[in-house]
N, C-alpha and C positions, 0 to 999 in steps of 0.2 A: 674544342680543346684548350679555350681558357675558361669554362666557366669553372664555379665554386665547386663542383661535386667532381671536376674531375685532379681535382689538385688536393680533394683530403680520402678521395676514394680509389686512389690509383698513382701510377707513378708519372700522368701525364703524356705519356711518348704511347702507351699498347691500351688495350680497355681491357689488362690483367686489374681486375679489383683488389691488390692489394693495398691492405691496407699501409700509412707511411710510416707507423711505429715498424712495423716487417721490414721494410727498408733497409739496408745496409749499403756501404761503398764495395764491396767485395760483390755486390749485387748487378753493380754496372758492366756491360758486355763492349768491353774497349774494342774489341775485333769488328765492331758495327762502322766503325771510322776507316770510311776507304782512304787511298792514298790518294785523289785528287784533295780531297778535302785537308787534308795533314800538309801537301804541298800551298793551298791553299795561305795557310795559318804559319807556314814558314817563313813564306817570302812576306806574307804582311809583317810578319815579324822582323825579320830584316830589314825589308824599309824603314820601317817605323821606328827601330832603332838608329839605323840611319840617319833617319833629320834630324835626329833629338838627340842624340849623344855623341857623334863625329866632331871633333871641331875642323871647320874649315878658317884658310883665311880670303878676307874679298874685300880688296881697294886697302889694304896693311890692319884689317881690325880682322879681330880671330872671333868668329860666329860660328853657329850650327846650319846647316844647310835649309833647314825650314824655316828660320831667322832672312838668311839672302833672298828665300826665293820668295816671300809674302814683300820684303820692303823691294825686289824688283816687280815683281808685278804692278805693289801697289804706286810706285814711279811710272811706269811706264804704260799700263792700261788703268785707268783710274774709272773707266767707263763697267769694266768690268765687275769690279768691285762693287761697284755701286747693285747693278745683277746680279749680283751674286748675294750681297744681303738682303734685295730685295726679294730673292728666293730663296733666302732662310726663312728667312719672317713669313712668308706664306706657306712653307712648310711648318714652321710653326705653329700655325695658329689652325692648318687643318688635322694636326698631330694631336694639341692640346683639347680641339674642342670635336674630336672621332667619339670618346666615353658619351659624353652630353648627347649626342648625334646618335648612338646605341641607344644611351635607355631612356631616350625617346622615344627611337621607333619599339624598342620593346615593352615600354608602357602603351603605348596604342595597340598593341597587337595583340596584350594583353586586357584591352579595355579600362587601363587603369587612370589614362592619359584622354582628357575632353579633347576630340579634334579642334574644339575653337582657338585652344589653348596654345597649343601647340604648330 
């Protein structure tokens, strides 16, 4: 799906070889979006709006629920914060290195990379 040819010769979703210049917004079929997907989007949107936009009062200070939650967790569970940061760093390392690993794998498959260098 992420091949260069898919994006240049099709819509990226089907095997239709439509050229990208021939596509328009009216070609998108919005009926394929199910009720479950819509509910996931709406519920996530409502929760995020509540966490970021609606102020609450905690200990006499006006703040957002996100700030209050983060302050509570960092004050009461510092070890979990360290584990969370470690997890984020590991995930970031993996995600950033995946394209390089795929490139090395493809080069080995096509014989472009000597086995001793990889």
